[in-house]
C-alpha positions in Angstrom: 110.0 79.1 97.0 107.4 80.0 99.7 105.0 82.9 100.0 103.3 82.5 96.7 100.6 84.9 95.4 98.2 84.7 92.5 97.8 87.4 89.9 94.6 87.9 87.9 94.2 90.5 85.2 90.6 91.4 85.4 90.1 92.5 81.7 91.9 89.4 80.3 89.8 86.3 79.8 90.5 83.1 81.7 88.9 80.0 82.9 88.1 80.2 86.7 90.1 77.1 87.4 93.5 79.0 87.2 95.1 82.4 87.8 97.0 84.2 85.1 100.3 84.0 87.2 101.7 82.8 90.4 104.5 84.7 92.2 107.2 83.4 94.6 109.9 85.5 96.3 112.1 85.2 93.1 110.0 84.0 90.2 106.8 84.7 88.2 105.1 81.7 86.7 102.8 82.7 83.8 100.0 80.2 83.0 99.6 78.8 79.6 98.1 81.7 77.6 96.1 81.6 74.4 95.7 84.2 71.6 92.3 85.4 72.9 91.0 88.9 72.4 88.0 90.0 74.5 86.7 87.3 76.7 87.7 83.8 75.6 87.3 84.3 71.8 90.4 83.4 69.8 91.6 86.1 67.3 91.1 85.2 63.7 93.8 84.3 61.2 95.3 81.1 62.6 98.6 80.4 64.3 100.4 83.6 63.4 97.9 86.1 64.8 97.2 83.8 67.8 100.9 83.8 68.6 101.2 87.5 68.5 98.1 87.9 70.6 99.2 85.3 73.2 102.6 87.2 73.5 100.7 90.5 74.0 98.5 88.9 76.6 101.5 87.6 78.5 103.0 91.1 78.4 99.9 92.3 80.2 100.2 89.6 82.8 103.9 90.4 83.4 103.1 94.1 83.8 100.5 93.2 86.4 103.1 91.1 88.1 105.6 94.0 88.2 107.8 92.7 85.4 108.1 92.7 81.6 109.3 90.4 78.8 112.8 91.6 79.6 112.6 89.6 82.8 111.5 86.3 81.1 114.1 83.6 81.4 112.3 80.8 79.5 109.2 80.4 77.4 107.4 77.3 76.4 105.4 77.1 73.1 102.8 74.4 72.4 101.5 73.9 68.9 98.4 72.0 67.9 100.2 71.0 64.7 104.0 71.0 64.4 103.6 71.7 60.6 102.7 75.3 61.7 106.1 75.8 63.3 107.3 78.2 60.6 104.3 80.5 60.8 104.4 80.5 64.6 108.2 81.2 64.6 107.8 84.1 62.2 105.2 85.8 64.3 107.2 85.0 67.5 110.4 86.5 66.1 108.7 89.6 64.9 107.3 90.3 68.4 110.8 90.7 70.0 112.9 93.7 69.2 115.8 92.5 71.4 117.2 89.1 72.2 114.3 86.7 73.0 114.3 84.4 76.1 115.2 80.8 76.1 112.5 78.6 74.6 111.1 75.2 74.0 108.6 74.2 71.3 106.3 71.2 71.6 104.1 70.1 68.7 101.0 68.0 68.0 99.3 68.6 71.3 95.6 69.1 72.0 94.8 72.7 73.1 91.8 74.2 74.8 89.2 76.2 72.8 90.6 74.8 69.5 93.6 77.1 69.8 96.5 76.7 67.4 99.2 77.8 69.9 99.6 78.2 73.7 102.5 79.9 75.4 103.7 79.9 79.0 106.8 81.4 80.6 108.9 81.9 83.7 110.2 85.3 84.6 112.6 86.6 87.3 111.3 89.1 89.9 114.8 90.5 90.1 115.8 92.3 86.9 118.9 90.9 85.4 119.9 94.3 84.0 118.3 97.7 84.0 118.6 100.4 81.3 116.5 102.9 83.4 118.6 105.6 84.8 118.2 106.2 88.6 116.2 109.3 89.3 116.6 111.1 92.6 113.4 111.3 94.5 112.7 114.6 96.2 111.7 114.3 99.9 109.9 117.0 101.8 109.1 116.9 105.5 107.2 119.2 107.8 104.7 119.7 110.6 101.1 120.9 110.6 99.7 122.6 113.6 96.2 121.4 114.2 94.0 121.2 117.3 97.0 122.3 119.5 99.1 119.4 118.2 102.1 119.1 115.8 101.5 116.5 113.1 104.5 115.2 111.2 104.3 114.4 107.5 106.6 113.4 104.6 106.1 113.9 100.9 108.2 112.0 98.4 108.0 112.1 94.6 105.8 114.3 92.4 103.1 113.9 89.8 100.3 111.5 89.4 97.4 111.0 91.8 98.8 111.2 95.4 99.1 108.0 97.4 98.4 108.7 101.1 99.6 106.0 103.5 98.2 105.8 107.1 100.1 103.4 109.4 98.8 101.0 112.0 99.1 101.0 115.8 102.3 99.0 115.6 104.3 101.6 113.6 104.6 105.2 112.3 105.4 106.8 109.0 108.7 105.0 108.7 106.9 101.6 108.6 106.2 102.3 105.0 109.9 102.4 104.0 109.4 99.5 101.6 106.5 101.3 99.8 107.6 104.9 99.6 110.4 104.7 97.0 108.8 102.2 94.7 105.5 104.2 94.4 107.2 107.6 94.4 108.9 106.9 91.1 105.8 107.8 89.3 103.5 109.6 91.8 103.4 111.6 95.0 103.5 109.6 98.2 102.4 111.1 101.5 103.1 109.4 104.8 102.4 110.8 108.3 102.4 110.1 112.0 99.1 109.7 113.9 99.0 111.6 117.2 101.4 110.1 119.7 103.3 108.1 117.1 106.7 108.9 115.6 107.2 112.6 115.6 103.6 113.8 116.1 102.5 115.1 119.5 99.6 114.0 121.7 99.7 116.5 124.5 96.0 116.2 125.2 96.1 112.3 125.2 93.3 112.1 122.6 95.0 109.9 120.0 92.5 107.7 118.2 90.1 107.6 115.3 87.9 110.4 116.4 90.7 113.0 116.0 92.7 111.2 113.4 90.3 112.0 110.6 90.6 115.7 111.2 94.3 115.4 111.6 94.8 113.8 108.2 92.4 116.2 106.5 94.4 119.1 108.0 97.7 117.7 106.5 96.1 117.1 103.1 94.6 120.6 103.1 98.0 122.0 104.0 99.5 120.1 101.1 96.7 121.1 98.7 95.7 117.5 98.0 92.1 117.4 96.6 92.1 113.9 95.2 94.0 110.9 96.3 94.2 107.1 96.7 94.0 106.4 100.4 95.7 103.5 102.1 95.1 102.4 105.7 96.9 99.7 107.5 95.0 98.2 110.5 94.4 101.3 112.8 95.0 103.5 109.8 92.0 101.9 108.1 89.8 103.6 110.6 91.4 106.9 109.6 91.1 106.2 105.9 87.4 105.1 106.1 86.6 108.2 108.2 88.2 110.5 105.7 86.3 108.9 102.8 83.0 109.3 104.7 83.8 112.8 105.8 85.0 114.0 102.4 84.0 111.5 99.6 85.3 113.7 96.8 88.8 113.3 98.2 89.0 109.5 97.9 89.5 108.3 94.4 90.0 104.8 95.8 90.6 103.1 99.1 93.1 100.4 100.0 92.2 98.7 103.3 95.1 96.6 104.5 94.4 94.1 107.2 91.7 96.2 108.6 87.9 96.4 109.1 88.1 100.2 109.2 85.5 100.2 111.9 82.8 98.3 109.9 80.8 95.8 111.7 78.0 93.4 110.7 76.6 90.1 112.1 78.9 88.2 109.8 82.0 90.1 110.8 81.1 89.8 114.5 80.7 86.0 114.1 84.2 85.6 112.6 85.8 87.8 115.3 84.1 85.9 118.0 85.9 82.7 116.8 89.4 84.3 117.1 91.7 82.7 119.7 92.6 84.9 122.6 96.0 86.6 122.1 98.0 89.1 124.0 98.7 92.5 122.5 101.2 93.4 125.2 104.8 94.2 124.3 107.0 91.1 124.2 110.5 90.8 125.6 111.4 88.4 122.8 113.5 90.0 120.1 111.3 90.6 117.0 108.1 89.2 118.5 105.1 91.3 117.7 101.4 90.3 117.3 101.2 92.2 114.0 103.8 90.0 112.5 103.5 86.4 111.4 105.5 84.0 113.6 107.1 82.4 110.5 108.3 85.9 109.4 109.8 86.7 112.8 111.6 83.4 112.9 112.8 83.7 109.3 113.9 87.3 109.4 114.6 88.4 112.9 116.5 91.5 111.8 113.5 93.0 110.0 111.1 91.8 112.8 113.3 93.6 115.3 113.1 96.7 113.1 109.3 96.5 113.2 109.3 95.9 116.9 111.5 99.0 117.4 109.3 101.2 115.1 106.3 100.4 117.2 108.0 101.7 120.3 108.7 105.2 119.0 106.2 107.7 120.4 104.0 108.1 123.4 100.9 106.2 122.2 99.8 103.2 124.3 98.1 100.3 122.5 96.2 99.5 125.7 94.5 102.9 125.4 94.3 103.2 121.6 92.7 99.8 120.9 89.5 100.4 123.0 89.1 103.8 121.3 89.3 102.1 117.9 86.8 99.4 118.8 84.4 102.1 120.1 84.1 103.7 116.6 82.0 101.5 114.3 80.3 101.8 110.9 77.3 100.0 109.6 75.7 99.1 106.3 74.4 102.6 105.7 77.9 104.0 105.9 79.2 101.3 103.7 76.7 102.2 101.0 78.3 105.7 100.8 81.7 104.3 99.9 81.1 103.9 96.2 84.7 104.4 95.1 86.8 101.3 94.2 88.0 99.5 97.3 90.8 97.0 97.6 91.0 94.9 100.7 94.3 93.1 101.3 94.8 90.6 104.1 97.4 88.1 105.2 96.0 84.6 105.1 97.4 84.1 108.7 96.2 87.4 110.1 95.0 86.5 113.7 93.6 90.0 114.4 91.4 90.5 111.3 91.1 87.0 109.7 90.4 86.7 106.0 86.9 85.6 106.6 86.1 88.8 108.4 87.6 90.8 105.5 85.5 88.9 103.0 82.5 89.8 105.1 83.5 93.4 104.9 83.8 93.2 101.1 80.2 92.0 101.0 79.1 95.3 102.6 80.9 97.6 100.2 79.4 98.5 96.7 82.7 98.1 94.7 85.2 96.1 96.6 87.4 93.1 96.2 89.7 91.1 98.5 93.2 89.7 97.9 94.8 87.3 100.4 98.6 87.2 100.6 99.8 83.7 101.4 102.1 83.0 104.4 101.7 86.5 106.0 100.2 87.6 109.3 98.8 91.0 110.1 101.4 93.1 108.1 101.9 91.8 104.6 103.0 95.3 103.5 106.0 94.8 105.8 106.5 91.0 105.7 106.2 90.6 101.9 106.4 94.1 100.4 107.1 93.1 96.8 103.9 91.1 96.5 101.9 93.7 98.4 103.3 96.5 96.2 102.5 94.5 93.0 98.9 93.9 94.1 98.4 97.6 95.0 100.0 98.8 91.8 97.8 96.5 89.7 94.7 97.8 91.5 95.7 101.4 91.0 96.4 100.8 87.3 92.8 99.5 86.9 91.6 102.6 88.7 93.6 104.8 86.4 91.9 103.2 83.4 88.3 103.8 84.7 
């Protein structure tokens, strides 16, 4: 039951003392939910309308958590007055078109805001059944010749605003294997290899952020992508930020995953100065990698070994790449130009870019937020992909609505 995360639906009113839901590896716990409309105002009409509204609100929370009412295993209903059971039950029954979940009803309790009813529930993160037919996802691969190098890319799915994933120094395009299929079901997903990683060449030994921006733009131009949501993990954050600064019209939104993207400030520098010294050299221990949390490597040595192996495919040398990364920095003036929505995700145990540094980055950006994923190191997208995917999907859904 470890590795919890908290879900907040921005448009749905709540008290700041609690989140709308908490997620574990297997379950979704939805907080007690009232029949509120906009803000914290209760809908009019008493217990019946409040019941319907509370159920609708829970539906929005479940959607943000990557689930639906079909995944709810038990609901708990609390009534201010048990004499209103019949009115509540009528509205409750009318809400469900299929068999409702297990339920308990408790009456004569004091409820916040003078509410007549409050409902909470527990849902499974693993669907019990699925009536959605599997759809084959089309995968296209290729190379783009640019600057005397061959750059490898993959495109999976079609439709929607493209999602472009740029990997970190510890991986290549295949590191996103836990994101591609889930997101490609309703949009186009583009992955690629930086120079010297995976299948891309680096004949001139120039791999790094100064050439990566042009490389990614060359691929996106080749694919005809004019507008996209850009994701950058660690090193890939430098590429993502660089592309957004170079061509702002391309970036509908940015998702910076465990990365500073080159941004630096006094506050960021102060946090980084407090980091313990750690070795970035390759380890001879199976599954050991500085980009993975130690708990993850111990708990799932098979997947940790996969990550370790992916990071050894290609010609890029971290000892060469990292100084090139750190040599490219952006300041407050550059940050002011990134006016698109930005989501920063970070593992709460990330030793490379600690959460405090990411929070300092968010302070620089005009429209940014940060989400910390509990129990993860530098690579939550790999260590806890379900939660990472839910957080990103929730953010993109909000961007869709703006």
